[in-house]
Each structure stands twice: as structure tokens, then as C-alpha cells.
Residue frames as a rotation matrix with the C-alpha (Angstrom) as fourth column:
MET 1
0.718 0.030 0.695 -13.01
-0.176 -0.959 0.223 3.65
0.673 -0.282 -0.683 -16.63
LYS 2
0.879 -0.401 0.256 -11.06
-0.211 0.154 0.965 1.94
-0.427 -0.903 0.051 -13.82
LYS 3
0.440 -0.745 0.501 -8.49
0.842 0.536 0.059 0.60
-0.312 0.396 0.863 -16.31
ASN 4
0.427 -0.253 0.868 -8.05
0.493 -0.740 -0.458 4.10
0.758 0.624 -0.192 -17.73
PHE 5
0.849 -0.077 0.523 -7.52
-0.432 -0.672 0.602 5.53
0.305 -0.737 -0.604 -14.24
LEU 6
0.749 -0.608 0.262 -4.98
0.219 0.601 0.769 2.82
-0.625 -0.519 0.584 -13.38
CYS 7
0.325 -0.627 0.708 -3.10
0.930 0.075 -0.361 3.57
0.173 0.775 0.608 -16.61
LEU 8
0.604 -0.046 0.795 -3.15
0.034 -0.996 -0.083 7.26
0.796 0.077 -0.600 -15.72
ILE 9
0.917 -0.277 0.288 -1.71
-0.322 -0.085 0.943 6.51
-0.236 -0.957 -0.167 -12.26
LEU 10
0.529 -0.753 0.391 1.08
0.636 0.657 0.405 4.38
-0.562 0.034 0.827 -13.73
VAL 11
0.307 -0.392 0.867 1.92
0.773 -0.429 -0.468 6.97
0.555 0.814 0.171 -16.40
THR 12
0.792 0.032 0.610 1.90
-0.243 -0.900 0.362 9.71
0.561 -0.435 -0.705 -13.75
CYS 13
0.834 -0.519 0.189 4.23
-0.011 0.326 0.945 7.66
-0.552 -0.790 0.265 -11.54
PHE 14
0.367 -0.712 0.599 6.55
0.914 0.396 -0.089 7.09
-0.174 0.580 0.796 -14.50
PHE 15
0.296 -0.244 0.923 6.72
0.507 -0.779 -0.369 10.73
0.809 0.578 -0.107 -15.53
SER 16
0.938 0.010 0.348 7.00
-0.282 -0.563 0.777 11.88
0.204 -0.826 -0.525 -11.91
GLY 17
0.642 -0.741 0.198 10.06
0.337 0.504 0.796 9.64
-0.689 -0.444 0.573 -11.48
PHE 18
0.246 -0.537 0.807 11.46
0.958 0.008 -0.286 10.71
0.147 0.843 0.517 -14.86
THR 19
0.622 0.045 0.782 11.09
0.111 -0.993 -0.031 14.40
0.775 0.106 -0.623 -14.03
GLN 20
0.938 -0.261 0.226 12.62
-0.284 -0.211 0.935 13.93
-0.197 -0.942 -0.272 -10.63
SER 21
0.524 -0.791 0.316 15.55
0.650 0.611 0.452 11.91
-0.551 -0.032 0.834 -11.91
ASN 22
0.179 -0.454 0.873 16.39
0.838 -0.394 -0.377 14.70
0.515 0.799 0.311 -14.33
SER 23
0.523 0.097 0.847 16.11
-0.104 -0.979 0.177 17.45
0.846 -0.181 -0.502 -11.74
THR 24
0.343 -0.415 0.842 17.54
-0.939 -0.151 0.308 15.93
0.000 -0.897 -0.442 -8.52
LEU 25
-0.661 -0.549 0.511 18.22
-0.595 0.799 0.088 12.37
-0.457 -0.246 -0.855 -7.36
SER 26
-0.441 0.523 -0.729 16.78
-0.451 0.573 0.684 9.36
0.776 0.631 -0.017 -9.14
CYS 27
0.595 0.755 0.275 14.28
-0.651 0.252 0.716 7.29
0.471 -0.605 0.641 -7.13
SER 28
0.686 -0.361 -0.631 16.91
0.417 0.906 -0.066 4.60
0.596 -0.218 0.773 -6.54
GLN 29
-0.415 -0.909 0.034 19.25
0.558 -0.284 -0.780 7.22
0.719 -0.304 0.625 -5.01
ASN 30
-0.305 0.381 0.873 16.66
-0.533 -0.828 0.175 9.22
0.789 -0.412 0.456 -3.05
PRO 31
-0.978 -0.197 -0.063 16.35
-0.061 0.568 -0.821 7.90
0.198 -0.799 -0.568 0.54
VAL 32
-0.432 0.881 0.191 12.63
-0.770 -0.251 -0.587 8.75
-0.469 -0.401 0.787 0.79
TYR 33
0.275 0.522 -0.807 11.90
-0.881 0.473 0.006 6.09
0.385 0.709 0.591 -1.86
ARG 34
-0.488 -0.540 -0.686 13.71
-0.184 0.832 -0.524 3.50
0.853 -0.130 -0.505 0.28
GLN 35
-0.582 0.246 0.775 11.43
-0.811 -0.239 -0.534 3.98
0.054 -0.939 0.339 3.33
PHE 36
0.443 0.856 0.268 9.05
-0.838 0.501 -0.215 1.18
-0.318 -0.129 0.939 2.31
ASP 37
-0.062 -0.565 -0.822 11.76
-0.792 0.530 -0.305 -1.25
0.608 0.632 -0.480 1.14
PHE 38
-0.727 -0.220 0.650 11.29
-0.637 0.571 -0.519 -3.37
-0.257 -0.791 -0.555 4.28
TRP 39
0.211 0.917 0.339 8.13
-0.536 0.398 -0.744 -4.74
-0.817 -0.025 0.576 2.63
ILE 40
0.268 -0.164 -0.950 9.90
-0.941 0.169 -0.294 -5.97
0.208 0.972 -0.109 -0.53
GLY 41
-0.771 -0.569 0.287 10.11
-0.604 0.796 -0.046 -9.75
-0.202 -0.209 -0.957 -0.81
ASP 42
-0.300 0.650 -0.698 8.10
-0.280 0.640 0.716 -12.95
0.912 0.410 -0.010 -0.96
TRP 43
-0.731 0.115 0.673 5.76
-0.682 -0.172 -0.711 -13.52
0.034 -0.978 0.204 1.96
ASP 44
-0.430 0.736 -0.523 3.38
0.601 0.666 0.442 -15.98
0.673 -0.124 -0.729 3.56
VAL 45
-0.672 0.278 0.687 0.71
-0.477 -0.871 -0.115 -13.93
0.566 -0.405 0.718 5.31
TYR 46
-0.618 0.367 -0.695 -1.11
0.628 0.763 -0.154 -15.06
0.474 -0.532 -0.702 8.46
ASN 47
0.219 0.754 0.620 -4.18
-0.117 -0.610 0.783 -13.84
0.969 -0.244 -0.045 10.35
LEU 48
-0.062 -0.226 0.972 -4.37
-0.922 -0.361 -0.143 -13.44
0.383 -0.905 -0.186 14.13
LYS 49
0.758 0.402 0.514 -5.35
-0.576 0.782 0.238 -17.10
-0.306 -0.476 0.824 14.57
GLY 50
-0.179 -0.941 0.287 -2.14
-0.513 0.338 0.789 -18.16
-0.839 -0.006 -0.544 12.82
ALA 51
0.346 0.377 0.859 -3.95
0.519 0.686 -0.510 -19.43
-0.782 0.622 0.042 9.73
LEU 52
-0.753 -0.610 0.247 -2.52
0.506 -0.296 0.810 -18.72
-0.421 0.735 0.531 6.30
ALA 53
0.191 0.816 -0.546 -4.50
0.136 -0.573 -0.809 -15.78
-0.972 0.080 -0.220 4.83
GLY 54
0.992 0.119 0.028 -2.57
0.044 -0.129 -0.991 -15.52
-0.114 0.984 -0.134 1.56
THR 55
0.102 -0.986 0.131 0.74
0.878 0.151 0.454 -14.94
-0.467 0.069 0.882 -0.14
SER 56
0.922 0.154 -0.355 2.34
0.030 -0.943 -0.330 -11.75
-0.386 0.294 -0.875 -1.36
HIS 57
0.051 -0.905 0.421 5.13
0.993 0.093 0.079 -10.90
-0.111 0.414 0.903 -3.77
VAL 58
0.874 0.181 -0.451 6.34
0.221 -0.975 0.036 -7.30
-0.433 -0.131 -0.892 -3.32
GLU 59
0.028 -0.869 0.494 8.82
0.966 0.150 0.209 -5.79
-0.256 0.471 0.844 -5.77
ARG 60
-0.160 -0.194 -0.968 10.26
-0.007 -0.980 0.198 -2.51
-0.987 0.038 0.156 -7.05
LEU 61
0.294 0.269 0.917 9.25
0.918 0.189 -0.349 -1.20
-0.267 0.944 -0.191 -10.50
LEU 62
0.765 0.159 0.624 9.99
0.484 -0.781 -0.395 1.73
0.424 0.604 -0.674 -12.79
ASP 63
-0.062 -0.931 0.360 13.56
0.185 -0.365 -0.913 2.48
0.981 0.010 0.195 -11.73
SER 64
-0.592 -0.146 -0.792 12.65
0.746 0.272 -0.608 1.93
0.304 -0.951 -0.052 -8.04
CYS 65
-0.863 0.338 0.377 9.97
-0.363 -0.932 0.005 4.65
0.352 -0.132 0.926 -8.10
VAL 66
0.175 0.983 0.047 7.08
-0.879 0.135 0.457 2.24
0.443 -0.122 0.888 -7.47
ILE 67
-0.879 -0.269 0.393 6.58
-0.426 0.814 -0.395 -0.70
-0.213 -0.515 -0.831 -5.12
LEU 68
-0.126 0.817 -0.563 4.12
-0.790 0.260 0.555 -3.29
0.600 0.514 0.612 -6.45
GLU 69
-0.599 0.061 0.798 2.36
-0.550 0.693 -0.466 -5.84
-0.581 -0.718 -0.382 -4.26
ASN 70
-0.361 0.501 -0.786 0.89
-0.598 0.523 0.608 -8.95
0.716 0.690 0.110 -5.89
TRP 71
-0.565 0.258 0.784 -1.57
-0.743 0.254 -0.619 -10.41
-0.358 -0.932 0.048 -3.36
THR 72
-0.358 0.515 -0.779 -3.17
-0.338 0.706 0.622 -13.85
0.870 0.486 -0.079 -3.61
SER 73
-0.166 0.421 0.892 -5.68
-0.986 -0.083 -0.144 -14.72
0.013 -0.903 0.429 -0.91
THR 74
-0.981 -0.045 0.191 -6.53
-0.073 0.987 -0.142 -18.15
-0.182 -0.153 -0.971 0.42
GLN 75
-0.032 0.997 -0.069 -10.17
-0.215 -0.074 -0.974 -17.12
-0.976 -0.016 0.217 -0.27
ALA 76
-0.044 0.018 0.999 -11.08
0.733 0.680 0.020 -18.90
-0.679 0.733 -0.043 -3.49
GLY 77
0.149 0.080 0.986 -10.12
0.972 -0.197 -0.131 -16.80
0.184 0.977 -0.107 -6.48
TYR 78
0.962 0.236 -0.135 -9.43
0.260 -0.943 0.209 -13.50
-0.078 -0.236 -0.969 -4.68
ALA 79
-0.037 -0.997 0.073 -6.34
0.990 -0.027 0.136 -11.51
-0.133 0.077 0.988 -5.71
GLY 80
0.944 0.324 -0.062 -5.23
0.313 -0.940 -0.134 -7.90
-0.101 0.107 -0.989 -5.86
LYS 81
-0.044 -0.953 0.299 -2.38
0.908 -0.163 -0.386 -5.52
0.417 0.255 0.873 -6.52
SER 82
0.808 0.199 -0.555 -1.23
0.419 -0.856 0.303 -2.35
-0.414 -0.477 -0.775 -4.85
TYR 83
0.204 -0.705 0.679 0.89
0.710 -0.371 -0.599 0.34
0.674 0.604 0.425 -6.45
ASN 84
0.750 -0.029 -0.661 2.84
0.585 -0.437 0.683 2.33
-0.309 -0.899 -0.311 -3.86
THR 85
-0.009 -0.786 0.618 4.95
0.809 -0.369 -0.458 5.43
0.588 0.495 0.639 -4.43
TYR 86
-0.217 -0.139 -0.966 6.16
0.711 -0.700 -0.059 8.61
-0.669 -0.700 0.251 -2.84
ASN 87
0.512 0.472 0.718 4.47
0.824 -0.506 -0.255 11.64
0.243 0.722 -0.648 -4.41
THR 88
-0.519 -0.833 -0.194 7.03
0.855 -0.504 -0.122 14.44
0.004 -0.229 0.973 -4.58
ALA 89
-0.462 0.412 0.785 4.32
0.161 -0.832 0.531 17.03
0.872 0.372 0.318 -5.35
THR 90
0.579 0.773 0.259 2.44
-0.179 -0.190 0.965 16.35
0.795 -0.605 0.029 -2.09
GLY 91
-0.395 -0.792 0.466 5.32
-0.744 -0.022 -0.668 15.04
0.540 -0.610 -0.580 0.01
ARG 92
0.115 0.550 0.827 3.18
-0.861 0.470 -0.193 12.00
-0.495 -0.690 0.528 0.90
TRP 93
-0.948 -0.259 0.185 3.25
-0.169 0.903 0.395 8.28
-0.269 0.343 -0.900 0.30
GLN 94
-0.020 0.979 -0.204 0.27
-0.943 -0.087 -0.322 6.84
-0.333 0.186 0.925 -1.57
GLN 95
-0.858 -0.131 0.497 -1.16
-0.014 0.973 0.232 3.47
-0.514 0.192 -0.836 -2.47
TYR 96
-0.142 0.811 -0.568 -3.61
-0.989 -0.135 0.055 2.55
-0.032 0.569 0.822 -5.19
TRP 97
-0.728 -0.032 0.685 -5.21
-0.222 0.956 -0.192 -0.88
-0.648 -0.292 -0.703 -4.50
VAL 98
-0.049 0.720 -0.693 -7.16
-0.990 0.055 0.127 -2.83
0.130 0.692 0.710 -7.14
ASP 99
-0.540 -0.115 0.834 -8.57
-0.380 0.917 -0.120 -6.36
-0.751 -0.382 -0.539 -7.02
ASN 100
-0.991 0.079 -0.109 -10.13
-0.056 0.491 0.869 -8.94
0.122 0.868 -0.482 -9.29
ARG 101
-0.321 0.938 -0.134 -13.63
0.934 0.290 -0.211 -8.17
-0.159 -0.192 -0.968 -7.98
GLY 102
0.149 0.340 0.928 -13.62
0.641 -0.749 0.171 -4.55
0.753 0.569 -0.330 -9.10
GLY 103
0.765 0.114 -0.634 -12.53
0.621 -0.396 0.677 -3.16
-0.174 -0.911 -0.374 -5.75
VAL 104
0.029 -0.737 0.675 -10.47
0.507 -0.571 -0.646 0.04
0.861 0.361 0.357 -5.67
THR 105
0.791 0.133 -0.597 -9.06
0.592 -0.411 0.693 1.83
-0.153 -0.902 -0.404 -2.64
GLU 106
0.309 -0.653 0.692 -6.99
0.348 -0.599 -0.721 5.01
0.885 0.463 0.043 -2.81
TYR 107
0.650 -0.257 -0.715 -4.72
0.709 -0.132 0.693 5.60
-0.273 -0.957 0.097 0.17
PHE 108
0.388 -0.464 0.796 -3.34
0.593 -0.535 -0.601 8.97
0.705 0.706 0.067 -0.88
ASP 109
0.572 -0.228 0.788 -2.34
-0.607 -0.763 0.220 10.30
0.551 -0.605 -0.575 2.55
GLY 110
0.847 -0.306 -0.434 0.69
0.440 0.861 0.253 8.35
0.296 -0.405 0.865 3.73
HIS 111
0.479 -0.763 0.434 3.83
-0.724 -0.623 -0.296 8.94
0.496 -0.173 -0.851 5.71
PHE 112
0.278 -0.534 -0.798 6.73
0.416 0.816 -0.401 7.08
0.866 -0.220 0.449 7.31
GLU 113
0.174 -0.265 0.948 7.43
-0.771 -0.636 -0.037 7.47
0.613 -0.725 -0.315 11.03
ASN 114
0.011 -0.238 0.971 9.04
-0.928 0.360 0.099 5.39
-0.373 -0.902 -0.217 13.79
ASN 115
-0.866 -0.490 0.099 9.86
-0.403 0.801 0.442 2.49
-0.296 0.343 -0.891 11.45
THR 116
-0.283 0.838 0.466 6.24
0.559 0.539 -0.630 2.25
-0.779 0.082 -0.621 10.24
MET 117
-0.980 0.148 0.136 4.44
0.048 -0.487 0.872 3.18
0.195 0.861 0.470 7.03
ILE 118
-0.431 0.877 -0.214 0.99
0.387 -0.034 -0.922 4.68
-0.815 -0.480 -0.324 7.59
LEU 119
-0.967 0.197 0.164 -1.43
0.105 -0.280 0.954 5.01
0.234 0.940 0.250 4.66
GLN 120
-0.512 0.818 -0.262 -4.90
0.351 -0.079 -0.933 6.54
-0.784 -0.570 -0.247 4.89
THR 121
-0.393 0.506 0.768 -7.85
0.872 -0.062 0.486 7.23
0.293 0.861 -0.416 2.61
SER 122
-0.819 0.325 0.473 -9.93
-0.331 -0.941 0.073 10.37
0.469 -0.097 0.878 2.48
ASN 123
-0.669 0.709 0.225 -13.26
-0.098 0.216 -0.971 10.42
-0.737 -0.672 -0.075 4.32
ASN 124
-0.953 0.173 -0.247 -15.20
-0.233 0.094 0.968 8.79
0.191 0.980 -0.049 1.49
LYS 125
-0.141 0.980 0.137 -18.97
-0.938 -0.088 -0.334 8.74
-0.316 -0.176 0.933 1.09
GLN 126
-0.860 -0.137 0.492 -20.26
-0.100 0.990 0.100 5.15
-0.501 0.036 -0.865 1.03
PRO 127
-0.839 0.536 -0.092 -22.91
-0.023 0.134 0.991 3.76
0.544 0.833 -0.100 -1.37
GLY 128
-0.130 0.830 -0.543 -25.34
0.789 0.418 0.451 3.03
0.601 -0.370 -0.709 1.50
GLY 129
0.745 0.305 0.593 -24.79
-0.046 -0.864 0.501 6.44
0.665 -0.401 -0.630 3.12
GLY 130
0.885 -0.451 -0.115 -22.33
0.129 0.001 0.992 7.52
-0.447 -0.893 0.059 5.75
TYR 131
0.628 -0.763 -0.154 -18.61
-0.659 -0.416 -0.626 8.06
0.414 0.495 -0.764 5.43
LEU 132
0.928 -0.371 0.028 -15.55
0.318 0.830 0.457 5.85
-0.193 -0.415 0.889 5.86
ILE 133
0.422 -0.904 -0.075 -11.84
-0.889 -0.396 -0.231 6.48
0.179 0.164 -0.970 6.44
GLN 134
0.962 -0.217 -0.167 -9.55
0.229 0.972 0.052 3.49
0.151 -0.088 0.985 6.02
LYS 135
0.471 -0.857 0.210 -6.06
-0.880 -0.473 0.044 3.35
0.061 -0.206 -0.977 7.50
MET 136
0.877 -0.333 -0.347 -3.29
0.295 0.942 -0.161 0.78
0.380 0.039 0.924 7.14
THR 137
0.561 -0.765 0.316 -0.16
-0.817 -0.450 0.362 0.69
-0.135 -0.461 -0.877 9.24
PHE 138
0.740 -0.455 -0.495 2.82
0.112 0.810 -0.576 -1.44
0.663 0.371 0.651 8.22
PHE 139
0.763 -0.491 0.421 5.14
-0.577 -0.222 0.786 -2.22
-0.292 -0.842 -0.453 11.14
HIS 140
0.339 -0.753 -0.564 8.68
-0.393 0.431 -0.812 -3.30
0.855 0.497 -0.150 10.25
LEU 141
0.944 0.110 0.312 9.14
-0.331 0.330 0.884 -5.76
-0.006 -0.938 0.348 13.12
ASN 142
0.087 -0.965 0.247 12.38
-0.216 0.224 0.950 -7.29
-0.973 -0.136 -0.189 11.77
ASP 143
-0.600 -0.424 -0.678 13.91
-0.702 -0.128 0.701 -8.29
-0.384 0.896 -0.220 8.43
ASP 144
-0.964 0.190 -0.187 11.62
0.071 0.858 0.509 -11.34
0.257 0.477 -0.840 8.20
THR 145
-0.337 0.878 -0.341 8.38
0.937 0.277 -0.212 -10.01
-0.092 -0.391 -0.916 9.71
VAL 146
-0.944 0.199 0.262 6.01
-0.138 -0.963 0.233 -7.17
0.299 0.184 0.937 8.81
ARG 147
-0.501 0.843 -0.193 2.66
0.691 0.256 -0.676 -6.51
-0.521 -0.473 -0.711 10.50
GLN 148
-0.854 0.371 0.366 -0.12
0.049 -0.642 0.765 -4.95
0.519 0.671 0.530 8.40
PHE 149
-0.627 0.616 -0.477 -2.85
0.649 0.075 -0.757 -3.49
-0.431 -0.784 -0.446 10.61
GLY 150
-0.711 0.448 0.542 -6.03
0.293 -0.512 0.808 -2.11
0.639 0.733 0.233 9.05
GLU 151
-0.640 0.524 -0.562 -8.53
0.533 -0.225 -0.816 0.18
-0.554 -0.822 -0.136 10.76
ASN 152
-0.398 0.604 0.691 -11.78
0.636 -0.361 0.682 1.90
0.661 0.711 -0.240 9.75
SER 153
-0.803 0.235 -0.548 -13.46
0.325 -0.597 -0.733 5.02
-0.500 -0.767 0.403 11.08
THR 154
-0.270 0.799 0.537 -17.06
0.871 -0.036 0.491 6.06
0.411 0.600 -0.686 10.41
ASP 155
0.713 0.526 -0.464 -16.92
0.688 -0.653 0.316 9.20
-0.137 -0.544 -0.828 12.56
GLY 156
0.890 -0.336 0.308 -14.27
-0.118 -0.823 -0.556 11.27
0.440 0.458 -0.772 10.80
GLY 157
0.023 -0.968 -0.250 -11.32
0.108 0.251 -0.962 9.63
0.994 -0.005 0.110 12.56
GLN 158
0.138 0.073 0.988 -12.47
-0.885 -0.440 0.156 10.15
0.446 -0.895 0.004 16.15
THR 159
0.203 -0.064 0.977 -12.69
-0.619 0.765 0.178 6.40
-0.759 -0.641 0.115 16.81
TRP 160
-0.243 -0.410 -0.879 -11.26
-0.930 0.357 0.091 3.39
0.276 0.840 -0.468 14.96
LYS 161
0.617 0.406 0.674 -12.25
-0.536 0.844 -0.018 -0.27
-0.576 -0.350 0.738 14.61
THR 162
-0.482 -0.837 0.259 -9.92
-0.419 0.480 0.771 -3.04
-0.769 0.264 -0.582 13.54
ALA 163
0.482 0.574 -0.662 -10.61
-0.855 0.144 -0.498 -4.20
-0.191 0.806 0.561 9.98
PHE 164
0.872 -0.281 -0.402 -7.75
0.121 0.917 -0.379 -6.73
0.475 0.282 0.834 9.74
ASP 165
0.512 -0.775 0.369 -4.49
-0.781 -0.241 0.577 -7.66
-0.358 -0.584 -0.729 11.41
LEU 166
0.977 -0.155 -0.143 -2.01
0.033 0.784 -0.620 -9.63
0.209 0.601 0.771 9.30
THR 167
0.413 -0.904 0.112 1.54
-0.405 -0.072 0.911 -10.84
-0.816 -0.422 -0.396 9.81
TYR 168
0.836 -0.271 -0.477 3.84
-0.438 0.191 -0.878 -11.17
0.329 0.943 0.041 6.81
LYS 169
0.496 -0.715 0.493 6.53
-0.187 0.466 0.865 -13.84
-0.848 -0.521 0.097 7.27
ARG 170
0.114 -0.536 -0.837 9.32
-0.974 -0.228 0.013 -13.84
-0.198 0.813 -0.547 4.71
LYS 171
0.981 0.181 -0.073 9.49
-0.195 0.931 -0.309 -17.08
0.012 0.317 0.948 2.69
LYS 172
0.281 -0.916 0.286 12.74
-0.398 0.160 0.904 -18.98
-0.873 -0.368 -0.319 3.19
């Protein structure tokens, strides 16, 4: 089921870019698709204590309509991918995260402001009860440094708790 949904997302991204390129600007020419380009590259990723948390390879796909992250954690055997694109139908950025432990997170409410990319989930019901909103903010600090700050809210977004705080350093 998850593989089918991922295929659907990728096909949708492809046809969305194809339709747009035939009607207006292609993704590579449309400035909105360039807003997250600061994250493209090869990175060593560190936690707040300065320890290596993982590595990341971020690249453009599908005629520059999609940004793909390939994440490899320092935690034994943990890896994941995120598919990021601008959705012209909603006017929002979105990310679809999948990992090798069956985890899936859909950040379908995203926007770019003040040199940052902010992605947020819906208020999702959790298996044990309660609700959870997840938010990630990517700060473009300079050409060689990006901060990824994750927060969670269990009260509908009234208060937030830090989930993670990572610094991406571009590999030389």
C-alpha cells in the first residue's frame, strides 16, 4: 500500500510538472521551484552536541520539479528519503518522507519566507490516542550551512517542543 502511494506521488509530481511546463514556465525556469535549492548538495549533518548524526545527498529530479533527499543516519541501518516539490494546485510546498523502517510523514503544508523553508503536517491522530502536528524549518544560514529544526505540537499548534535540531555542513 505504501509503495503504491509513493508511486502515485511520484507520478502526480511528474504529470504536474509536465502539465505546467506545457502551460507556463517549466520547473527549471519557474523561480518558485528554485526556493529550496539552497539545500541541494552533499552534506555531513551534526546534532547540537557537534556529533555526526548522518549524511545527506540532496538533488533535483524530474526536470527540476522535485528535490530528493537521500538520508543515511549514523544509527545502525537507518536511512530515509524525502520527496519535495511545489504543488501548483495548492500553492504550497510539500514533502513526503519515507524510511527503511516503514515510517511515513506527509508535510503537505509548506511555504518559503525570510530565507527559510517551513514544512508542516496536518494535525494527525496518533495510534495511542491524541493528535500530533510536526513542523520542520530549514534555515539557509549560508552557502555551506543549513539548519533543520524540527518541532512537535500535541495541542493543535498552541505550544511546540523541539524534536530535533540539526546542522547540515556542505562536504568539501
